[in-house]
LOKOLMAR-374086 format. One record per residue (C-alpha): residue in three letters; x, y negated, z negated. Coordinates in Angstrom, 2 decimals, decimal comma. Layout:
N
 type      px      py      pz
  ala       X       Y       Z
...
//
This chain:
692
 type      px      py      pz
  unk  -21,78   24,65  -16,62
  unk  -22,61   28,26  -16,63
  unk  -25,86   27,58  -14,75
  unk  -24,23   25,19  -12,39
  unk  -21,32   27,45  -11,49
  unk  -23,70   30,44  -11,00
  unk  -25,89   28,25   -8,80
  unk  -22,84   27,28   -6,73
  unk  -22,02   30,87   -6,18
  unk  -25,60   31,85   -5,25
  unk  -26,02   28,96   -2,80
  unk  -22,61   29,09   -1,36
  unk  -23,80   29,25    2,28
  unk  -26,19   26,28    1,81
  unk  -23,29   24,32    0,35
  unk  -21,08   25,06    3,26
  unk  -23,84   24,04    5,70
  unk  -24,81   20,82    3,91
  unk  -21,05   19,74    3,75
  unk  -20,56   20,37    7,45
  unk  -23,72   18,36    8,22
  unk  -22,34   15,52    6,00
  unk  -19,29   15,31    8,09
  unk  -21,38   13,92   10,95
  unk  -22,39   10,57    9,34
  unk  -18,82   10,57    7,63
  unk  -17,25   10,48   11,13
  unk  -19,41    7,62   12,22
  unk  -18,73    5,82    8,84
  unk  -14,91    6,21    9,32
  unk  -15,01    4,91   12,86
  unk  -17,35    2,07   11,80
  unk  -15,14    0,82    8,99
  unk  -12,95   -2,32   10,02
  unk   -9,36   -2,08    9,19
  unk   -7,64   -5,29    7,88
  unk   -4,01   -5,80    8,89
  unk   -3,50   -9,15    7,26
  unk   -1,89   -8,96    3,78
  unk   -2,61  -12,67    3,23
  unk   -6,25  -11,94    3,33
  unk   -5,94  -10,29   -0,15
  unk   -4,86  -13,65   -1,96
  unk   -7,37  -15,00   -4,64
  unk   -9,86  -17,38   -3,07
  unk   -9,35  -20,24   -5,45
  unk   -5,83  -20,89   -4,23
  unk   -5,13  -24,14   -2,21
  unk   -3,72  -22,24    0,62
  unk   -6,72  -20,00    0,86
  unk   -9,12  -22,97    0,77
  unk   -6,97  -24,93    3,32
  unk   -7,25  -22,10    5,83
  unk  -11,07  -22,22    5,42
  unk  -11,01  -26,03    5,89
  unk   -8,86  -25,62    9,07
  unk  -11,33  -23,28   10,39
  unk  -14,44  -25,25    9,34
  unk  -13,26  -28,76   10,30
  unk  -10,91  -28,16   13,26
  unk  -12,35  -24,70   14,54
  unk   -8,78  -23,35   14,14
  unk   -8,09  -20,10   12,50
  unk   -5,00  -18,21   13,94
  unk   -1,94  -19,96   15,28
  unk    1,01  -18,86   17,39
  unk    3,99  -20,22   19,16
  unk    4,49  -18,87   22,72
  unk    7,91  -18,85   24,39
  unk    8,01  -18,64   28,11
  unk   11,26  -17,92   29,85
  unk   12,54  -18,97   33,28
  unk    9,29  -20,60   34,21
  unk    8,92  -23,91   36,25
  unk    6,88  -26,72   34,84
  unk    4,11  -26,48   37,32
  unk    3,86  -22,71   36,74
  unk    3,72  -23,40   32,99
  unk    0,77  -25,77   33,62
  unk   -1,14  -23,26   35,60
  unk   -0,51  -20,68   32,92
  unk   -1,74  -23,02   30,16
  unk   -4,92  -23,42   32,12
  unk   -5,34  -19,55   32,08
  unk   -4,66  -19,18   28,45
  unk   -7,05  -22,02   27,63
  unk   -9,59  -19,79   29,44
  unk   -9,01  -16,79   27,17
  unk  -11,86  -16,00   24,71
  unk  -11,31  -17,53   21,38
  unk   -8,31  -19,72   22,35
  unk   -9,27  -23,08   20,86
  unk   -6,59  -25,22   22,20
  unk   -3,01  -25,12   23,62
  unk   -0,33  -27,77   22,84
  unk    2,59  -28,35   25,10
  unk    4,81  -31,39   25,37
  unk    2,82  -32,60   28,20
  unk   -0,51  -32,29   26,15
  unk    0,38  -35,37   24,21
  unk    0,66  -37,81   27,12
  unk   -1,00  -38,83   30,28
  unk    0,72  -36,77   33,17
  unk    1,43  -40,07   35,05
  unk    3,81  -41,23   32,38
  unk    7,40  -40,84   33,63
  unk    9,38  -38,23   31,59
  unk   12,09  -40,89   30,93
  unk    9,49  -42,79   28,85
  unk    8,57  -39,77   26,64
  unk   10,07  -39,52   23,22
  unk   13,27  -37,29   23,71
  unk   12,68  -35,80   20,28
  unk    9,35  -34,44   21,21
  unk   10,48  -33,21   24,75
  unk   13,54  -31,47   23,27
  unk   11,60  -29,69   20,64
  unk    9,32  -27,98   23,31
  unk   12,05  -27,17   25,70
  unk   15,58  -25,53   26,20
  unk   17,60  -24,96   29,29
  unk   16,05  -21,53   29,89
  unk   12,70  -21,63   28,20
  unk    9,72  -23,77   26,98
  unk    7,51  -23,42   24,01
  unk    3,78  -24,07   23,49
  unk    1,55  -23,85   20,36
  unk   -1,79  -21,93   20,78
  unk   -4,63  -22,27   18,32
  unk   -7,55  -19,79   17,91
  unk  -11,03  -20,43   16,97
  unk  -11,16  -17,21   14,92
  unk   -9,26  -16,21   11,77
  unk   -5,74  -14,94   11,85
  unk   -6,51  -11,34   11,73
  unk   -9,98  -11,05   13,14
  unk  -10,32   -8,48   15,86
  unk  -11,16  -11,16   18,51
  unk   -8,02  -13,01   17,71
  unk   -5,92   -9,79   18,27
  unk   -7,88   -9,35   21,52
  unk   -6,87  -12,86   22,59
  unk   -3,23  -12,08   21,78
  unk   -3,42   -8,94   24,06
  unk   -4,94  -10,96   26,82
  unk   -2,42  -13,61   26,65
  unk    0,42  -11,19   26,85
  unk   -1,35   -9,57   29,86
  unk   -1,73  -12,73   31,89
  unk    1,78  -14,10   31,02
  unk    3,76  -11,05   31,79
  unk    7,30  -10,05   30,36
  unk    8,39  -13,70   30,33
  unk    6,03  -14,24   27,43
  unk    6,94  -13,95   23,77
  unk    4,26  -14,51   21,15
  unk    5,13  -15,22   17,59
  unk    3,16  -16,04   14,38
  unk    1,12  -13,99   11,85
  unk   -1,67  -13,27   14,57
  unk    1,00  -11,54   16,76
  unk    2,22   -9,69   13,75
  unk   -0,99   -8,08   12,65
  unk   -1,55   -7,39   16,44
  unk    1,59   -5,46   16,92
  unk    1,14   -3,94   13,44
  unk   -2,41   -2,65   14,40
  unk   -1,17   -1,19   17,69
  unk    1,73    0,68   15,84
  unk   -0,63    1,91   13,08
  unk   -3,18    3,25   15,58
  unk   -0,39    5,19   17,38
  unk    1,15    6,60   14,22
  unk   -1,69    7,41   11,83
  unk   -2,99   10,60   13,58
  unk    0,69   11,77   13,22
  unk    0,74   11,06    9,54
  unk   -2,11   13,33    8,89
  unk   -0,75   16,07   11,15
  unk    2,79   15,85    9,47
  unk    1,15   15,97    5,99
  unk   -0,90   18,99    6,89
  unk    1,81   20,96    8,53
  unk    4,31   20,27    5,77
  unk    1,88   21,00    2,88
  unk    0,80   24,21    4,70
  unk    4,46   25,51    4,91
  unk    4,97   24,74    1,17
  unk    1,86   26,41    0,17
  unk    2,51   29,53    2,35
  unk    5,97   29,83    0,60
  unk    4,97   29,22   -2,95
  unk    1,33   30,53   -2,95
  unk    0,43   34,19   -3,09
  unk   -1,58   34,27    0,04
  unk   -0,90   33,41    3,61
  unk   -4,45   32,44    4,42
  unk   -5,35   30,46    1,31
  unk   -3,43   27,24    2,41
  unk   -5,83   26,95    5,37
  unk   -8,84   27,30    3,21
  unk   -7,39   24,51    0,93
  unk   -6,78   22,25    3,86
  unk  -10,30   22,79    5,31
  unk  -11,97   22,04    1,90
  unk   -9,73   18,96    1,08
  unk   -9,83   17,76    4,69
  unk  -13,70   17,61    4,51
  unk  -13,57   15,65    1,27
  unk  -11,04   13,33    2,85
  unk  -13,33   12,75    5,85
  unk  -16,15   12,11    3,25
  unk  -14,08    9,61    1,41
  unk  -12,97    7,72    4,63
  unk  -16,66    7,76    5,79
  unk  -18,00    6,19    2,69
  unk  -15,59    3,33    2,99
  unk  -18,10    2,03    5,56
  unk  -20,09    0,51    2,58
  unk  -17,10   -1,65    1,70
  unk  -17,19   -3,24    5,14
  unk  -13,40   -3,07    5,61
  unk  -10,27   -1,54    4,16
  unk   -6,57   -2,42    4,33
  unk   -4,37   -0,62    6,91
  unk   -2,17    0,49    3,91
  unk   -5,24    2,05    2,40
  unk   -6,15    3,82    5,52
  unk   -2,65    5,09    6,23
  unk   -2,08    6,26    2,68
  unk   -5,47    7,41    1,37
  unk   -5,65   10,66    3,48
  unk   -1,99   11,67    2,55
  unk   -2,47   10,80   -1,11
  unk   -5,86   12,54   -1,49
  unk   -4,46   15,69    0,15
  unk   -1,36   15,68   -2,18
  unk   -3,10   14,72   -5,33
  unk   -6,24   16,90   -5,16
  unk   -4,22   20,02   -3,97
  unk   -3,57   20,68   -7,67
  unk   -7,20   21,23   -8,37
  unk   -7,58   23,75   -5,53
  unk   -4,48   25,75   -6,72
  unk   -5,90   25,85  -10,17
  unk   -9,23   27,32   -9,07
  unk   -7,47   29,92   -6,90
  unk   -5,35   31,02   -9,76
  unk   -8,31   31,14  -12,19
  unk  -10,30   33,09   -9,64
  unk   -7,56   35,73   -9,23
  unk   -7,20   36,15  -12,95
  unk  -11,08   36,63  -13,36
  unk  -11,11   39,22  -10,57
  unk   -8,85   41,41  -12,83
  unk  -11,40   41,07  -15,62
  unk  -14,68   41,30  -13,58
  unk  -15,85   44,03  -11,05
  unk  -18,04   41,58   -9,32
  unk  -16,01   38,98   -7,56
  unk  -18,99   36,47   -7,60
  unk  -19,19   36,71  -11,33
  unk  -15,46   36,12  -11,38
  unk  -15,81   32,91   -9,23
  unk  -18,66   31,61  -11,48
  unk  -16,35   31,94  -14,53
  unk  -13,45   30,43  -12,54
  unk  -15,69   27,42  -11,54
  unk  -16,41   26,77  -15,18
  unk  -12,78   26,96  -16,33
  unk  -11,55   24,86  -13,37
  unk  -14,05   22,04  -13,96
  unk  -13,13   21,85  -17,70
  unk   -9,48   21,78  -16,97
  unk   -9,56   19,55  -13,92
  unk  -11,69   16,86  -15,58
  unk   -8,96   15,96  -18,03
  unk   -6,23   16,12  -15,30
  unk   -8,30   14,06  -12,81
  unk   -9,22   11,39  -15,45
  unk   -5,57   10,32  -15,78
  unk   -5,13   10,14  -11,93
  unk   -8,34    8,10  -11,65
  unk   -7,16    5,81  -14,46
  unk   -4,01    5,27  -12,63
  unk   -5,72    4,12   -9,36
  unk   -8,38    2,12  -11,29
  unk   -5,54    0,09  -12,98
  unk   -4,62   -1,18   -9,37
  unk   -8,11   -2,91   -9,38
  unk   -6,90   -5,25  -12,01
  unk   -4,42   -6,99   -9,58
  unk   -5,44  -10,56   -8,66
  unk   -3,93   -9,63   -5,34
  unk   -6,94   -7,67   -4,07
  unk   -5,13   -5,15   -2,03
  unk   -4,72   -3,34   -5,15
  unk   -8,55   -3,26   -5,75
  unk   -8,87   -1,94   -2,06
  unk   -6,40    0,92   -2,55
  unk   -7,49    1,60   -6,08
  unk  -11,10    1,98   -5,47
  unk  -10,71    4,16   -2,35
  unk   -8,13    6,53   -4,05
  unk  -10,25    6,83   -7,27
  unk  -13,17    7,71   -5,09
  unk  -11,13   10,25   -3,20
  unk  -10,03   12,00   -6,40
  unk  -13,49   12,23   -7,71
  unk  -14,71   13,69   -4,45
  unk  -11,68   16,00   -4,43
  unk  -12,87   17,37   -7,92
  unk  -16,44   17,87   -6,55
  unk  -15,03   19,63   -3,46
  unk  -12,92   21,84   -5,61
  unk  -15,91   23,14   -7,63
  unk  -18,47   23,39   -4,88
  unk  -17,08   23,68   -1,33
  unk  -13,85   25,51   -2,20
  unk  -15,37   28,24   -4,07
  unk  -18,05   28,75   -1,48
  unk  -15,39   29,12    1,21
  unk  -13,20   31,35   -0,97
  unk  -16,21   33,72   -1,43
  unk  -17,07   33,73    2,37
  unk  -13,49   34,48    3,26
  unk  -12,75   36,64    0,19
  unk  -11,89   39,93    2,04
  unk   -9,27   38,39    4,51
  unk   -7,87   36,35    1,67
  unk   -7,26   39,62   -0,40
  unk   -5,71   41,27    2,54
  unk   -3,23   38,40    3,30
  unk   -1,92   38,21   -0,40
  unk    1,75   38,68   -0,98
  unk    4,18   38,28   -3,75
  unk    4,80   34,73   -4,72
  unk    8,30   33,27   -4,39
  unk    8,25   32,19   -8,13
  unk    6,96   35,16  -10,03
  unk    8,81   35,37  -13,23
  unk   10,09   32,18  -14,92
  unk   10,74   33,85  -18,40
  unk   14,56   34,00  -18,04
  unk   14,81   30,33  -16,84
  unk   12,45   29,01  -19,57
  unk   14,44   30,78  -22,36
  unk   17,64   29,37  -20,94
  unk   16,17   25,84  -20,92
  unk   14,70   26,09  -24,37
  unk   18,00   27,75  -25,77
  unk   20,04   24,69  -24,54
  unk   17,47   22,09  -25,25
  unk   20,11   19,78  -26,73
  unk   21,45   19,24  -23,13
  unk   18,06   18,11  -22,16
  unk   17,91   15,69  -24,95
  unk   21,56   14,23  -24,15
  unk   20,48   13,92  -20,39
  unk   17,35   12,14  -21,35
  unk   19,25    9,58  -23,49
  unk   22,07    9,13  -21,03
  unk   19,60    8,32  -18,25
  unk   17,64    5,65  -19,92
  unk   20,07    2,65  -19,59
  unk   21,10    3,03  -15,96
  unk   17,60    4,02  -14,83
  unk   16,07    0,98  -16,62
  unk   18,77   -1,35  -15,25
  unk   18,14   -0,11  -11,69
  unk   14,47   -0,41  -12,10
  unk   14,60   -3,99  -13,26
  unk   16,92   -4,92  -10,40
  unk   14,87   -3,21   -7,70
  unk   11,84   -5,15   -8,91
  unk   13,77   -8,50   -8,31
  unk   15,13   -7,41   -4,85
  unk   11,87   -6,69   -3,13
  unk   10,80   -8,62    0,12
  unk    7,63  -10,36    1,16
  unk    8,13  -10,99    4,77
  unk    5,95   -8,48    6,50
  unk    7,87   -8,97    9,61
  unk   10,56   -6,93    8,05
  unk    8,12   -4,08    7,91
  unk    8,27   -3,63   11,68
  unk   10,90   -2,15   13,93
  unk   13,44   -4,44   15,40
  unk   12,31   -3,74   19,04
  unk    8,70   -4,70   18,63
  unk    7,42   -7,78   20,47
  unk    6,73   -9,84   17,44
  unk   10,29   -9,51   16,09
  unk   11,77  -10,22   19,37
  unk    9,52  -13,45   19,65
  unk   10,54  -14,57   16,02
  unk   14,16  -14,12   16,89
  unk   13,86  -16,15   19,99
  unk   11,89  -18,90   18,19
  unk   14,70  -18,99   15,46
  unk   17,68  -18,84   17,76
  unk   16,47  -20,95   20,58
  unk   14,33  -23,46   18,77
  unk   15,73  -23,11   15,22
  unk   12,19  -22,51   13,77
  unk   11,96  -19,76   11,26
  unk    8,34  -20,74    9,86
  unk    5,67  -23,21   10,51
  unk    3,65  -25,00    7,72
  unk    0,39  -27,02    8,27
  unk   -0,60  -30,13    6,42
  unk   -4,12  -31,36    5,94
  unk   -4,17  -35,03    5,03
  unk   -7,29  -37,08    4,61
  unk   -8,54  -38,62    7,93
  unk   -8,98  -42,07    6,20
  unk   -5,29  -42,28    5,26
  unk   -3,70  -45,14    7,05
  unk   -1,25  -44,52    9,94
  unk    1,43  -46,34    8,16
  unk    1,12  -44,23    5,08
  unk    1,16  -40,96    7,25
  unk    4,19  -42,27    8,95
  unk    5,89  -42,90    5,58
  unk    4,89  -39,38    4,36
  unk    6,27  -37,84    7,53
  unk    9,48  -39,60    7,04
  unk    9,82  -38,47    3,63
  unk    8,90  -34,84    4,58
  unk   11,56  -34,87    7,44
  unk   14,27  -35,65    4,78
  unk   13,58  -32,36    2,84
  unk   16,28  -29,72    3,55
  unk   15,42  -27,29    6,38
  unk   12,65  -29,42    7,78
  unk   13,24  -29,54   11,53
  unk   10,54  -32,06   12,28
  unk    6,95  -33,03   11,45
  unk    4,50  -33,16   14,38
  unk    1,39  -35,18   14,13
  unk   -0,44  -38,11   15,74
  unk    1,90  -40,72   14,32
  unk    5,17  -38,70   14,91
  unk    4,54  -38,17   18,81
  unk    4,20  -42,00   19,43
  unk    7,37  -43,63   20,65
  unk    8,00  -47,31   20,20
  unk    7,11  -47,99   23,92
  unk    3,86  -45,83   23,96
  unk    0,44  -47,12   22,59
  unk   -1,85  -44,86   20,79
  unk   -4,50  -45,12   23,62
  unk   -2,55  -42,99   26,08
  unk   -2,88  -39,94   23,83
  unk   -5,67  -37,86   25,60
  unk   -8,91  -37,46   23,64
  unk   -8,45  -33,58   23,82
  unk   -5,18  -33,95   21,92
  unk   -6,82  -36,34   19,31
  unk   -9,48  -33,72   18,71
  unk   -6,89  -31,03   18,15
  unk   -4,98  -33,10   15,52
  unk   -7,89  -35,01   13,75
  unk  -11,39  -34,38   12,45
  unk  -13,81  -36,32   10,45
  unk  -12,39  -35,20    7,30
  unk   -8,75  -34,30    7,96
  unk   -5,73  -35,06    9,94
  unk   -3,54  -32,05   10,91
  unk    0,29  -32,08   10,93
  unk    2,66  -29,32   11,73
  unk    5,99  -28,79    9,95
  unk    8,55  -26,60   11,53
  unk   11,14  -25,18    9,23
  unk   14,46  -23,59    9,71
  unk   14,02  -21,35    6,63
  unk   12,38  -17,95    6,95
  unk    9,16  -16,84    5,31
  unk    9,26  -15,62    1,66
  unk   12,95  -16,85    1,25
  unk   14,11  -18,72   -1,83
  unk   15,03  -21,66    0,39
  unk   11,51  -21,94    2,03
  unk    9,83  -21,59   -1,35
  unk   11,87  -24,63   -2,74
  unk   11,07  -26,51    0,52
  unk    7,38  -25,93    0,06
  unk    7,50  -27,06   -3,60
  unk    9,22  -30,44   -2,48
  unk    6,80  -30,90    0,46
  unk    3,85  -30,30   -1,80
  unk    5,19  -32,86   -4,31
  unk    5,45  -35,43   -1,39
  unk    2,12  -34,58   -0,07
  unk    0,38  -35,01   -3,45
  unk    2,07  -38,30   -3,95
  unk    0,57  -39,64   -0,77
  unk   -2,85  -37,66   -0,80
  unk   -3,80  -35,88   -4,06
  unk   -6,44  -33,73   -2,18
  unk   -4,08  -32,90    0,77
  unk   -3,28  -29,28    1,24
  unk   -0,18  -27,62    2,49
  unk   -1,04  -24,19    4,24
  unk    0,42  -21,63    6,49
  unk    2,17  -18,24    6,34
  unk    5,11  -19,42    4,13
  unk    2,96  -21,32    1,60
  unk    0,64  -18,28    1,45
  unk    3,62  -16,00    0,82
  unk    4,83  -18,15   -1,95
  unk    1,51  -17,83   -3,73
  unk    1,79  -14,05   -3,08
  unk    5,02  -13,88   -4,78
  unk    3,74  -15,68   -7,89
  unk    0,52  -13,59   -7,99
  unk    2,17  -10,19   -7,48
  unk    4,90  -10,90  -10,05
  unk    1,95  -11,36  -12,66
  unk    0,09   -8,35  -11,22
  unk    3,08   -5,92  -11,65
  unk    3,30   -6,61  -15,36
  unk   -0,54   -6,43  -15,86
  unk   -1,08   -3,25  -13,85
  unk    1,87   -1,44  -15,51
  unk    0,48   -2,30  -18,92
  unk   -3,04   -1,27  -18,14
  unk   -2,00    1,98  -16,61
  unk    0,18    3,02  -19,37
  unk   -2,44    1,96  -21,96
  unk   -5,33    3,73  -20,22
  unk   -3,31    6,93  -19,71
  unk   -2,12    6,82  -23,20
  unk   -5,71    6,69  -24,59
  unk   -6,84    9,49  -22,33
  unk   -3,94   11,78  -23,43
  unk   -4,63   10,79  -27,12
  unk   -8,23   11,97  -26,99
  unk   -7,50   15,02  -24,69
  unk   -4,81   16,22  -26,81
  unk   -6,07   14,93  -30,13
  unk   -2,61   13,72  -30,98
  unk   -0,94   10,39  -31,76
  unk    2,63   11,52  -30,83
  unk    2,00   13,57  -27,78
  unk    1,12   10,55  -25,58
  unk    4,36    8,88  -26,45
  unk    6,39   12,00  -25,66
  unk    4,62   12,54  -22,29
  unk    4,63    9,07  -21,08
  unk    8,26    8,61  -22,04
  unk    9,18   11,53  -19,70
  unk    7,03   10,21  -16,74
  unk    8,09    6,61  -17,27
  unk   11,82    7,74  -17,19
  unk   11,08    9,50  -13,90
  unk    9,46    6,27  -12,53
  unk   12,48    4,19  -13,74
  unk   14,85    6,68  -11,89
  unk   12,65    6,67   -8,81
  unk   12,40    2,93   -8,61
  unk   16,02    2,24   -9,75
  unk   17,58    4,33   -7,01
  unk   16,89    1,71   -4,14
  unk   19,22   -0,66   -6,15
  unk   22,01    1,68   -6,31
  unk   21,41    2,75   -2,71
  unk   21,42   -0,79   -1,52
  unk   17,79   -0,57   -0,22
  unk   15,27   -3,36   -0,37
  unk   11,58   -2,46   -0,81
  unk    8,40   -4,15    0,24
  unk    6,87   -6,00   -2,53
  unk    3,76   -3,95   -2,97
  unk    5,66   -0,64   -3,36
  unk    6,90   -0,91   -6,99
  unk    3,52   -2,18   -8,13
  unk    1,44    0,70   -6,50
  unk    4,17    3,54   -6,99
  unk    4,65    2,98  -10,76
  unk    0,98    3,36  -11,25
  unk    0,35    6,21   -8,72
  unk    3,37    8,25  -10,05
  unk    2,24    7,96  -13,59
  unk   -1,29    8,87  -12,83
  unk   -0,53   11,72  -10,40
  unk    2,49   13,49  -12,19
  unk    1,49   13,11  -15,77
  unk   -0,73   16,13  -15,04
  unk    2,39   18,31  -14,98
  unk    3,23   17,36  -18,47
  unk   -0,42   17,80  -19,60
  unk   -0,59   21,26  -18,20
  unk    2,60   22,40  -20,12
  unk    1,50   20,54  -23,23
  unk   -1,98   22,20  -23,41
  unk   -0,37   25,63  -23,20
  unk    2,27   24,64  -25,73
  unk   -0,52   23,56  -28,26
  unk   -2,50   26,62  -27,59
  unk    0,51   28,99  -28,29
  unk    1,60   27,16  -31,29
  unk   -1,98   27,14  -32,75
  unk   -2,16   30,84  -32,23
  unk    0,73   31,36  -34,69
  unk    3,84   31,35  -32,50
  unk    7,08   29,62  -33,47
  unk    7,92   26,44  -31,84
  unk   10,61   28,10  -29,71
  unk    8,17   30,96  -28,65
  unk    5,43   28,61  -27,92
  unk    7,68   26,36  -25,80
  unk    9,14   29,12  -23,93
  unk    5,85   30,67  -23,03
  unk    4,27   27,23  -22,08
  unk    7,24   26,64  -19,80
  unk    7,36   29,93  -18,16
  unk    3,61   29,98  -17,48
  unk    3,61   26,45  -16,18
  unk    6,69   26,34  -14,04
  unk    5,04   27,84  -11,08
  unk    2,04   25,56  -11,02
  unk    4,25   22,48  -11,58
  unk    6,67   23,37   -8,75
  unk    3,78   24,06   -6,30
  unk    2,10   20,83   -7,25
  unk    5,25   18,76   -7,14
  unk    6,28   20,27   -3,88
  unk    2,78   19,81   -2,42
  unk    3,00   15,98   -3,23
  unk    6,49   16,01   -1,70
  unk    5,56   17,65    1,46
  unk    2,58   15,75    2,03
  unk    4,44   12,39    1,88
  unk    8,06   13,18    2,98
  unk    7,27   13,85    6,55
  unk    5,33   10,56    6,91
  unk    8,24    8,77    5,17
  unk   10,76   10,06    7,72
  unk    8,51    9,58   10,73
  unk    6,91    6,15   10,27
  unk    8,37    3,07   11,80
  unk    6,37    0,84    9,61
  unk    8,58    0,24    6,60
  unk    5,87   -0,50    4,03
  unk    4,31    3,10    4,82
  unk    7,68    4,77    5,14
  unk    8,93    3,25    1,81
  unk    5,81    4,06   -0,20
  unk    5,69    7,67    1,13
  unk    9,39    8,22    0,28
  unk    8,96    6,87   -3,11
  unk    6,02    9,12   -3,78
  unk    7,93   12,19   -2,22
  unk   10,88   11,44   -4,47
  unk    8,87   10,57   -7,45
  unk    7,08   13,94   -7,27
  unk   10,50   15,81   -7,34
  unk   11,87   13,59  -10,18
  unk    8,79   13,96  -12,34
  unk    8,80   17,86  -11,65
  unk   12,34   18,22  -12,74
  unk   12,11   16,17  -15,78
  unk    8,90   17,80  -16,93
  unk   10,54   21,22  -16,54
  unk   13,90   20,32  -18,02
  unk   13,26   17,51  -20,43
  unk    9,83   17,81  -21,86
  unk   10,64   21,32  -23,50
  unk   13,68   19,67  -25,09
  unk   11,56   16,83  -26,54
  unk    9,02   19,37  -27,81
  unk   11,85   21,12  -29,53
  unk   13,16   17,89  -31,09
  unk    9,85   16,51  -32,11
  unk    7,88   19,61  -32,90
  unk    7,46   18,87  -36,57
  unk    6,36   15,31  -35,81
  unk    3,87   16,61  -33,11
  unk    2,39   19,13  -35,49
  unk    1,86   16,53  -38,30
  unk    0,18   13,95  -35,93
  unk   -1,78   16,47  -33,96
  unk   -5,39   17,54  -35,06
  unk   -5,43   21,20  -36,10
  unk   -1,69   21,61  -36,19
  unk   -0,62   20,20  -39,49
  unk   -0,27   23,51  -41,19
  unk    2,23   24,74  -38,50
  unk    5,11   22,47  -39,64
  unk    6,92   25,19  -41,47
  unk    7,08   27,63  -38,49
//
């Protein structure tokens, strides 16, 4: 590292120029990376619901599906609009009640059930199928075009409409996320750091690494909208610690070396050594997300782990180069930090350590109870993530209120199944609670209408060489307990008539997602805790210290994720899974920082009280700046965002940073006082200290 650090200092201008040149392809890479807005795309491919979607696309040429409600429009105008919609690129077919029968048949002869299901006094409803997948860009373009030609009388529901509105909202909000994170982080650093200029140098360095991270996502083909929205904010918040450490180390070395370049070379070496241990725990937390079978975790985990690694690289290459180039103005703009002397506070905390122990014990039960309750009270309906005044939500409300349809399932039954068998299956399915009706070839035929009158175009829509397609409209909302029970009963009926039949759609996919993520939550938690335990064990060379540190941060996580239960809040399902891992990986660094200094002072001959006081007083400033930096980078986004999944996750990260910071400052020293003898006995090189 001596040669490398000196090389970085010597070639600082070249490093800066090369980094700026790398920003050019990074911009193109970021722009060229497709963003996926469909959470259902991350379900495991082996599931029937996922296979069924593939069969629907392969056999029927159908991917996305939407109901469209038209208000105050005459039948002849609806017919004209249908022809226009059918002409929209990637619209595969449009089904209206008139689609099933020859136009010459008098309405009096039509099955009243079918007519009534498509019409109310003030509106009419049609089903639109797309020949592209639910969240493909061309499907979303088609949704936009349908809205454009239909005007304000048109309300589009369905998962394709959801992802379209979600994409539009994300694209509007995301630049503001970054702006808020930058402004808030800058204010915090200007208050708590010792230079008015250094926050801008940090942000330039971190910003370039964020752009490099986003640009290299191009090689993945696509990333989730959640990853895109959170990765920049998270990378800024998490890697800011490394920049702060380098700056503090550089200032310390300037007091020891006359040549500021030599001081920087030493600071780079020290920073790299210290930051490696810290960053490994953070990377481990993100990598743990990759073990989710719901592959959104892998998407977020890889991008964020890559961001942390790039952040470390930037911290020991680009940032030192920028600091050296701007050294004179940086020194001129230095000021006394807000938190300069923490000795009195640290002595008070250590002196009354028994209060910290008592608080720790008292918090465990209510925190754990709230944490367990919150995990059971999450929601899976992505429509709840959106503001109530958005088009998709309005359309769903009209569909539910006017037509009593809260969700739609699709059934694929073998094309060789006899019509009488299909009719019997339809009859059984319509007896299931909450099923409004089943729409298929057999169900649309009234007693007075022969099958021959159904147009060939409609036959092609509902039947292929391999499958017959049925639509089931349900009164139960997506991801509700009622619809999940309904899906189980419908699947049982389907399999009794056709063992190879498939029940697909948004609600069945959501049911699979609920079962998948429930397992993922337990697996990811266990892996992240185990991985970070092992890392701390090797870094600190102690068996007991990992238990102490993880106990403090896990309590912080329990409190953070338990509060929504006591506050009456419901979280999106992905939030607890990700936050428990992210908070552990990102904030355990605070505890490691204090622990390392405690071990050092204890090893130099200090008593346990002296060692803990020094460790606490010297660590408080860094812990507060780091915790407030993570809070600042995420809190503004949490308050601003209208997308609940983004807002909730950012609020949890902001609150988690503060809770972890407080517990490390007030509880960890108390645990060191209580378990000092055990720590000394179980830590390499400290056994001889048990008598002090």
